[in-house]
C-alpha positions as CSV (number, residue, x, y, z in Angstrom):
1,X,104.9,122.2,109.2
2,X,105.2,118.5,108.5
3,X,104.1,117.6,105.0
4,X,103.2,114.1,104.1
5,X,105.2,112.6,101.3
6,X,103.8,109.8,99.1
7,X,105.8,107.1,97.5
8,X,104.3,104.5,95.2
9,X,105.3,101.5,93.1
10,X,103.0,99.7,90.6
11,X,104.2,96.2,89.8
12,X,102.4,93.3,88.2
13,X,98.9,94.7,89.0
14,X,99.7,95.6,92.6
15,X,100.0,99.1,93.9
16,X,102.4,99.7,96.8
17,X,101.6,103.1,98.4
18,X,103.7,104.5,101.2
19,X,103.0,107.8,103.1
20,X,105.5,109.3,105.4
21,X,106.4,112.5,107.1
22,X,109.7,114.3,107.3
23,X,111.9,112.6,110.0
24,X,110.4,109.2,109.5
25,X,112.5,108.2,106.5
26,X,114.6,105.7,108.4
27,X,111.4,103.9,109.5
28,X,110.1,103.8,106.0
29,X,113.4,102.4,104.6
30,X,113.3,99.7,107.4
31,X,109.7,98.8,106.3
32,X,110.8,98.6,102.7
33,X,113.5,96.1,103.7
34,X,111.0,94.1,105.7
35,X,108.7,93.9,102.7
36,X,111.5,92.9,100.4
37,X,112.3,90.0,102.7
38,X,108.7,88.8,102.7
39,X,108.5,85.9,100.3
40,X,104.7,86.1,100.0
41,X,104.9,89.6,98.4
42,X,105.9,90.5,94.8
43,X,108.2,93.2,96.2
44,X,111.9,92.5,95.9
45,X,115.2,94.0,96.9
46,X,115.4,96.0,93.7
47,X,112.0,97.6,94.5
48,X,113.2,98.4,98.0
49,X,116.4,99.9,96.7
50,X,114.7,102.0,94.1
51,X,112.2,103.4,96.6
52,X,114.9,104.0,99.2
53,X,116.9,105.9,96.6
54,X,113.8,108.1,95.9
55,X,113.4,108.8,99.7
56,X,117.0,109.7,100.0
57,X,116.9,112.1,97.0
58,X,113.7,113.8,98.3
59,X,115.3,114.2,101.7
60,X,118.4,115.7,100.2
61,X,116.4,118.1,98.1
62,X,114.4,119.3,101.1
63,X,117.5,119.7,103.1
64,X,119.1,121.7,100.4
65,X,116.1,124.0,100.1
66,X,116.3,124.8,103.8
67,X,119.9,126.0,103.6
68,X,120.9,129.5,102.7
69,X,123.0,129.8,99.5
70,X,126.2,130.7,101.4
71,X,125.7,127.6,103.6
72,X,125.6,125.4,100.5
73,X,128.8,127.0,99.2
74,X,130.7,126.0,102.3
75,X,129.9,122.3,101.8
């Protein structure tokens, strides 16, 4: 079952809200980079990096939860 993840950033009165499903993390990170490169937005590379880090941590957590304890011990 695919669950929708939500990622948000509130900055200077703007709310940036991103929804994505498992497996689309790369596309989300690409979109964050695109937004950071858009001069008309108040969304910079630090914002993109912070949100990308959150996506990576969530993916790692979900991946870890799917593995059996003895599989984790082998890593």
